[in-house]
C-alpha positions as CSV (number, residue, x, y, z in Angstrom):
1,X,-46.7,37.2,17.0
2,X,-46.5,39.5,14.0
3,X,-44.5,37.8,11.2
4,X,-42.8,41.1,10.5
5,X,-40.9,41.1,13.8
6,X,-37.4,39.7,13.5
7,X,-36.4,37.3,16.3
8,X,-32.7,36.7,17.0
9,X,-31.5,33.5,18.4
10,X,-27.9,33.5,19.7
11,X,-26.2,30.1,20.0
12,X,-22.8,30.2,21.7
13,X,-20.6,27.2,21.1
14,X,-17.5,25.9,22.8
15,X,-16.4,22.3,22.4
16,X,-20.0,21.1,21.9
17,X,-20.1,20.1,18.3
18,X,-22.2,17.1,19.0
19,X,-25.2,19.3,19.9
20,X,-24.7,22.3,17.6
21,X,-26.4,20.9,14.6
22,X,-29.4,19.8,16.7
23,X,-29.7,23.3,18.2
24,X,-29.6,25.1,14.8
25,X,-32.0,22.6,13.2
26,X,-34.4,23.0,16.1
27,X,-34.6,26.7,15.6
28,X,-35.0,26.3,11.8
29,X,-37.9,23.9,12.4
30,X,-40.0,26.4,14.3
31,X,-43.2,27.6,12.7
32,X,-42.3,31.2,13.2
33,X,-39.8,31.9,10.3
34,X,-38.8,35.5,10.6
35,X,-35.7,34.6,12.5
36,X,-31.9,35.0,12.5
37,X,-29.6,32.5,14.1
38,X,-26.3,33.8,15.3
39,X,-23.8,31.0,16.1
40,X,-20.8,32.5,18.1
41,X,-17.8,30.2,18.1
42,X,-15.7,30.6,21.2
43,X,-13.3,27.8,20.4
44,X,-9.6,28.6,20.1
45,X,-8.6,29.4,16.5
46,X,-6.3,26.4,16.0
47,X,-8.3,23.8,17.9
48,X,-10.0,20.7,16.6
49,X,-13.2,22.1,17.9
50,X,-13.0,25.2,15.8
51,X,-12.3,23.1,12.7
52,X,-15.3,20.9,13.5
53,X,-17.5,23.9,14.1
54,X,-16.4,25.4,10.7
55,X,-17.3,22.1,9.0
56,X,-20.8,22.1,10.5
57,X,-21.4,25.7,9.7
58,X,-20.4,25.1,6.1
59,X,-23.4,22.9,5.7
60,X,-25.8,25.8,6.3
61,X,-26.6,27.9,3.3
62,X,-29.8,29.5,4.8
63,X,-29.2,33.2,4.9
64,X,-30.9,33.4,8.3
65,X,-27.9,31.5,9.8
66,X,-24.9,33.7,10.6
67,X,-21.5,32.4,11.9
68,X,-19.2,34.5,14.0
69,X,-15.8,33.4,15.3
70,X,-14.3,35.0,18.4
71,X,-10.7,36.0,18.0
72,X,-9.9,34.4,21.3
73,X,-11.8,32.5,24.0
74,X,-14.0,34.9,25.8
75,X,-16.1,32.6,28.0
76,X,-19.8,32.1,28.0
77,X,-21.1,35.4,29.2
78,X,-19.0,37.6,26.8
79,X,-19.7,35.2,23.9
80,X,-23.4,35.6,24.4
81,X,-23.0,39.3,24.7
82,X,-21.1,39.4,21.4
83,X,-23.9,37.5,19.7
84,X,-26.5,39.9,21.2
85,X,-24.5,42.9,19.9
86,X,-24.5,41.4,16.4
87,X,-28.3,40.7,16.5
88,X,-30.7,42.7,14.4
89,X,-33.9,41.3,15.8
90,X,-36.4,43.1,18.0
91,X,-36.5,40.1,20.3
């Protein structure tokens, strides 16, 4: 694959903080590096899950990792669509 092509990876999350870091780190460990990772948080604003997700995301300073918070719970399908709409990659 041509290294100039940007690949977007959308990671929706809802009350799954135990696997979020592993998912992000797995993408960052790939040999193809022209990527963007879009984490879309579907947790309710005042939930412990949102706070935990915010804490995890604060650990990432890599500019390829973007964090988006839904204003309200939208469900899996709409959350993935939200991430795709924010994506800039060709794939």
